[in-house]
C-alpha positions as CSV (number, residue, x, y, z in Angstrom):
1,M,-7.2,-9.4,7.3
2,T,-4.2,-7.1,6.9
3,H,-0.9,-7.9,5.2
4,R,0.8,-8.3,8.5
5,E,-2.0,-10.5,10.0
6,L,-1.9,-12.7,6.9
7,K,1.8,-13.4,7.4
8,S,1.3,-14.1,11.1
9,S,-1.4,-16.6,10.3
10,T,0.7,-18.8,8.0
11,V,3.3,-21.4,9.0
12,P,6.6,-19.4,9.3
13,E,9.3,-20.3,6.9
14,S,12.5,-18.8,8.3
15,I,15.2,-17.9,5.8
16,I,17.6,-16.2,8.3
17,E,18.4,-17.5,11.7
18,I,20.6,-15.6,14.2
19,S,21.5,-18.0,17.1
20,H,23.1,-16.7,20.4
21,L,25.1,-14.1,18.6
22,T,27.7,-12.1,20.5
23,K,30.2,-9.5,19.1
24,I,32.9,-7.9,21.2
25,F,35.1,-5.1,19.9
26,G,38.1,-4.8,22.3
27,Q,36.6,-4.1,25.7
28,T,33.1,-3.2,24.3
29,T,30.3,-5.8,23.9
30,A,28.3,-4.5,20.9
31,V,25.9,-7.4,20.8
32,E,25.3,-9.9,23.6
33,D,23.7,-13.3,23.1
34,I,20.9,-12.3,20.7
35,S,18.7,-14.7,18.7
36,F,16.0,-14.0,16.2
37,S,14.6,-15.4,12.9
38,V,13.4,-13.7,9.7
39,Q,10.6,-15.3,7.8
40,K,10.8,-15.6,4.0
41,G,9.2,-12.6,2.3
42,E,8.9,-10.3,5.3
43,T,10.5,-7.0,6.2
44,F,12.2,-7.4,9.6
45,V,13.2,-4.2,11.3
46,L,16.1,-3.8,13.7
47,L,15.0,-0.7,15.7
48,G,16.8,1.2,18.5
49,T,18.8,4.2,19.5
50,S,22.4,4.8,18.3
51,G,24.9,2.3,19.6
52,C,22.3,-0.4,20.5
53,G,23.9,-3.0,18.2
54,K,21.5,-3.0,15.3
55,T,24.0,-2.3,12.5
56,T,26.5,-4.8,14.0
57,S,23.7,-7.4,14.0
58,L,22.9,-6.6,10.4
59,K,26.5,-6.8,9.2
60,T,26.9,-10.3,10.6
61,I,24.3,-11.6,8.1
62,N,26.6,-10.9,5.1
63,R,29.8,-11.4,7.1
64,L,31.0,-7.8,6.9
65,I,31.4,-8.4,10.7
66,E,32.4,-11.8,12.0
67,P,30.7,-12.7,15.4
68,T,32.7,-13.4,18.5
69,S,30.4,-16.3,19.2
70,G,27.1,-17.7,18.0
71,A,26.1,-18.4,14.4
72,V,24.1,-17.0,11.4
73,Y,22.2,-19.4,9.2
74,I,20.7,-18.6,5.8
75,E,18.3,-21.3,4.5
76,G,19.7,-23.6,7.1
77,C,23.4,-23.2,6.1
78,D,25.9,-21.7,8.5
79,T,27.3,-18.6,6.8
80,A,30.7,-19.2,8.4
81,E,31.1,-22.1,6.1
82,R,30.6,-20.1,2.9
83,D,33.0,-17.9,1.0
84,P,32.2,-14.3,2.1
85,E,32.3,-12.8,-1.5
86,E,30.1,-15.6,-2.9
87,L,27.7,-15.0,0.1
88,R,27.5,-11.3,-0.5
89,R,26.7,-11.6,-4.2
90,G,23.5,-13.3,-3.2
91,I,22.5,-10.6,-0.7
92,G,21.5,-7.0,-1.7
93,Y,23.0,-4.3,0.5
94,V,21.9,-0.6,0.9
95,I,23.6,1.9,3.2
96,Q,22.9,5.4,4.3
97,D,25.6,7.1,2.2
98,I,24.5,5.1,-0.9
99,G,28.1,4.2,-1.9
100,L,27.7,4.7,-5.7
101,F,30.9,4.6,-7.6
102,P,31.5,8.3,-8.6
103,H,33.2,7.6,-12.0
104,W,30.5,5.1,-13.1
105,T,27.2,6.0,-14.7
106,A,23.9,5.0,-13.0
107,E,23.6,2.2,-15.4
108,R,27.1,0.8,-14.6
109,N,26.5,1.2,-10.9
110,I,23.3,-0.9,-11.1
111,A,24.9,-3.5,-13.4
112,V,27.9,-4.2,-11.1
113,V,26.6,-7.4,-9.4
114,P,24.9,-8.9,-12.5
115,E,28.3,-8.4,-14.3
116,L,30.1,-10.2,-11.5
117,L,27.6,-13.0,-11.9
118,G,28.3,-13.3,-15.6
119,W,25.0,-12.2,-16.9
120,D,24.6,-11.6,-20.7
121,R,25.1,-7.9,-21.6
122,S,21.6,-7.6,-23.2
123,K,20.0,-9.1,-20.1
124,I,21.9,-6.7,-17.9
125,Q,20.8,-3.7,-19.9
126,E,17.2,-4.9,-19.9
127,R,17.3,-5.4,-16.1
128,V,18.9,-2.0,-15.5
129,H,16.2,-0.2,-17.5
130,E,13.5,-2.2,-15.7
131,M,15.0,-1.2,-12.3
132,L,15.2,2.5,-13.2
133,N,11.6,2.5,-14.5
134,L,10.6,0.9,-11.2
135,V,11.6,4.0,-9.2
136,G,10.5,6.6,-11.8
137,L,13.8,7.3,-13.4
138,D,13.5,7.3,-17.2
139,P,16.5,5.2,-18.5
140,A,16.8,7.5,-21.5
141,A,17.4,10.4,-19.2
142,Y,19.2,8.9,-16.2
143,A,21.0,5.7,-17.2
144,G,24.0,7.6,-18.6
145,R,24.3,10.2,-15.7
146,Y,27.0,10.1,-13.1
147,P,26.2,10.3,-9.4
148,A,27.3,14.0,-9.2
149,E,24.7,14.7,-11.9
150,L,21.9,13.2,-9.7
151,S,20.0,14.7,-6.8
152,G,20.3,13.1,-3.4
153,G,16.9,11.4,-3.9
154,Q,17.8,10.2,-7.3
155,Q,21.1,8.8,-6.0
156,Q,19.2,7.0,-3.3
157,R,16.8,5.5,-5.8
158,V,19.8,4.2,-7.9
159,G,21.3,2.7,-4.7
160,L,18.1,1.0,-3.8
161,V,17.6,-0.7,-7.2
162,R,21.3,-1.6,-7.4
163,A,20.6,-3.9,-4.4
164,F,17.7,-5.5,-6.3
165,A,19.4,-5.7,-9.7
166,A,20.7,-9.3,-9.5
167,D,17.4,-10.5,-8.0
168,P,18.8,-11.6,-4.6
169,P,16.4,-13.3,-2.2
170,I,17.7,-11.2,0.7
171,I,18.1,-7.4,1.0
172,L,19.9,-5.7,3.9
173,L,19.2,-2.0,4.4
174,D,21.2,0.0,6.9
175,E,19.5,3.4,7.6
176,P,18.9,3.7,3.8
177,F,16.9,6.9,4.0
178,G,18.7,8.6,6.9
179,A,20.6,11.2,4.8
180,L,17.6,12.5,2.9
181,D,15.4,15.5,3.6
182,P,12.0,14.7,5.0
183,I,10.1,15.1,1.7
184,S,12.5,13.0,-0.3
185,R,12.6,10.4,2.5
186,R,8.8,10.0,2.5
187,E,8.6,9.7,-1.3
188,I,11.3,7.0,-1.4
189,Q,9.7,5.1,1.5
190,K,6.5,4.9,-0.5
191,E,8.5,3.6,-3.5
192,F,10.3,1.1,-1.2
193,K,6.9,-0.3,-0.1
194,N,6.0,-0.8,-3.8
195,L,9.3,-2.5,-4.4
196,E,8.6,-4.9,-1.5
197,S,5.2,-5.9,-2.7
198,L,6.4,-6.3,-6.3
199,L,9.6,-8.2,-5.7
200,D,8.6,-10.1,-2.5
201,K,12.1,-10.1,-1.0
202,T,13.2,-11.0,2.5
203,M,14.5,-7.7,3.9
204,V,16.2,-6.7,7.1
205,L,16.0,-2.9,7.8
206,V,18.0,-1.0,10.4
207,T,16.5,2.3,11.6
208,H,16.2,4.5,14.6
209,D,13.0,6.1,13.2
210,V,9.9,4.6,14.9
211,F,7.5,5.8,12.1
212,E,9.8,4.2,9.4
213,A,9.8,1.0,11.4
214,F,6.0,0.9,11.8
215,D,5.4,2.0,8.2
216,L,7.8,-0.5,6.5
217,G,8.2,-3.3,8.9
218,D,6.2,-6.5,9.2
219,R,7.9,-7.3,12.5
220,I,10.1,-5.2,14.7
221,C,13.1,-6.2,16.9
222,L,13.7,-3.5,19.5
223,M,17.2,-3.4,20.9
224,D,18.9,-1.6,23.7
225,H,22.6,-1.8,24.8
226,G,23.3,-4.8,22.6
227,R,20.4,-6.9,23.7
228,I,16.9,-7.6,22.4
229,K,14.1,-6.1,24.4
230,Q,11.2,-7.4,22.3
231,V,10.4,-8.9,18.9
232,G,6.9,-8.7,17.5
233,F,4.4,-7.1,15.2
234,P,4.0,-3.3,15.6
235,R,0.7,-3.8,17.5
236,D,2.5,-6.2,19.9
237,L,5.1,-3.6,20.9
238,L,2.6,-0.8,21.2
239,Y,-0.1,-2.6,23.2
240,S,1.7,-5.5,24.8
241,P,5.2,-4.1,25.7
242,A,7.5,-6.6,27.3
243,D,8.8,-4.2,29.9
244,D,9.0,-0.5,30.9
245,F,11.8,0.3,28.4
246,V,9.6,-0.9,25.5
247,R,6.6,1.1,26.7
248,R,8.7,4.3,27.2
249,F,10.4,3.9,23.8
250,F,7.1,4.5,22.0
251,Q,5.4,6.8,24.4
252,A,6.3,10.1,22.9
253,N,4.7,9.1,19.5
254,R,2.0,6.9,20.8
255,F,-1.0,8.7,19.4
256,L,0.3,8.8,15.8
257,L,1.6,5.2,16.1
258,E,-1.9,4.0,17.2
259,L,-3.4,5.7,14.2
260,K,-0.7,3.9,12.1
261,V,-1.4,0.4,13.4
262,L,-5.2,0.6,13.2
263,S,-6.9,0.3,9.9
264,L,-10.2,1.4,8.5
265,K,-11.4,-2.2,8.8
266,D,-10.8,-2.0,12.6
267,I,-13.3,0.9,12.9
268,L,-15.9,-0.2,10.3
269,P,-18.3,-1.6,12.9
270,H,-18.2,1.7,14.8
271,L,-19.0,4.1,11.9
272,P,-22.5,5.5,11.4
273,G,-24.6,3.4,8.9
274,R,-25.8,4.9,5.7
275,E,-28.4,3.3,3.4
276,E,-26.9,4.9,0.3
277,L,-23.3,5.8,-0.6
278,A,-22.5,8.9,-2.6
279,E,-20.8,8.5,-6.0
280,D,-17.6,10.2,-7.2
281,L,-16.0,10.3,-3.8
282,P,-12.3,9.5,-2.9
283,C,-11.9,5.8,-2.1
284,F,-9.6,4.1,0.4
285,S,-9.1,0.4,0.9
286,E,-10.3,-1.0,4.3
287,E,-6.7,-2.2,4.8
288,S,-5.5,1.4,4.8
289,S,-4.1,2.7,8.1
290,L,-6.0,5.5,9.8
291,L,-2.9,7.7,9.8
292,D,-2.3,7.3,6.0
293,V,-6.0,8.1,5.3
294,L,-6.1,11.2,7.5
295,E,-2.8,12.5,6.1
296,S,-4.0,11.9,2.5
297,L,-7.3,13.7,3.2
298,E,-5.5,16.7,4.8
299,R,-3.0,16.9,1.9
300,D,-5.5,16.6,-0.9
301,K,-8.9,17.6,0.4
302,G,-8.2,19.9,3.4
303,G,-9.1,17.1,5.8
304,T,-12.9,17.6,5.6
305,A,-14.0,15.7,2.5
306,P,-16.1,12.6,2.8
307,F,-14.8,9.4,1.3
308,V,-15.8,5.8,0.6
309,I,-14.2,2.7,2.1
310,T,-13.8,-0.3,-0.2
311,D,-13.3,-4.0,0.6
312,A,-10.8,-6.5,-0.9
313,E,-12.8,-6.7,-4.0
314,D,-12.9,-2.9,-4.4
315,A,-16.6,-2.9,-3.6
316,P,-17.8,0.1,-1.6
317,V,-18.8,-0.9,2.0
318,A,-19.1,2.5,3.9
319,Q,-19.0,6.2,3.6
320,T,-17.4,8.4,6.2
321,D,-15.2,11.4,6.9
322,A,-12.2,12.4,9.1
323,G,-14.4,13.4,12.0
324,E,-16.2,10.1,12.1
325,V,-12.9,8.2,11.7
326,L,-11.4,9.9,14.8
327,S,-14.6,9.4,16.8
328,A,-14.6,5.7,16.0
329,F,-10.8,5.5,16.8
330,Y,-11.4,6.9,20.3
331,T,-14.2,4.3,20.7
332,I,-12.0,1.4,20.1
333,K,-8.7,2.9,21.3
334,P,-7.0,0.3,23.6
335,M,-6.0,1.3,27.1
336,E,-2.4,2.4,27.4
337,P,-0.3,-0.2,29.2
338,S,0.4,0.8,32.8
């Protein structure tokens, strides 16, 4: 059972509820009568093209934008009844341009919300160093640096952990990796996934990148012209699209997205059986996506090396290679929706 399947099999515990939300700017309806819920501990993605209303929807959660009608509830409480500043101190927020204070060090930038909450200075310093280590930035080398002394990727890492520093239950991320080059973006996405599993936060992520959505999201809310087209797990949107818009939205990247949503566990019954498994081969968990495995093999082994698949207990269960993986993939590949 995959991480996403595990979440879908439990009784949902919603921490965020958006109810019949509409936002009108002048003569423009940015968001029209949308409703969705975000479960505790999941990463919920708002996906769509520019101008579809995803950032407006995100900003209503922490009251950076007030809805024209409808309501936002956090843990059952209407956010309209809470003080906006108090509300925001309990919600981490990451934006594309990072928003670090240029005249403050990395340490001071990360410490800003804990300071507002009145944390003890020694506790703040300990937390800042913990956060920097979490994203591979040695506190001794980076805590005292100013944003101009950091690379774009390093600034983004500081921006990410600043949102986590006060240990808020909810994190909002608005195109957080959009300004980075592809290599830095991929590296930080991997770190983000580690942060998610380590800190177990409820996250709402805005993106227009389908691969980012499928890689980082537990569920995806696809939007168009201010309305929700479909909410579901990545497999749902790919294999059971609600309408032609949803089908066409993913069509150009369909092959790679199918490799992304299918795991080694899905193809295990269709791999050639072997009585003995070789030793000292690369290992991949059966929960690994086919795309991640194939990309890793191509990058590290030239794409041709055999490898071993392990189960949840790290016990070897099969030996295979890229060719057999692709052959099994085409055996189980679902028909494209008409």
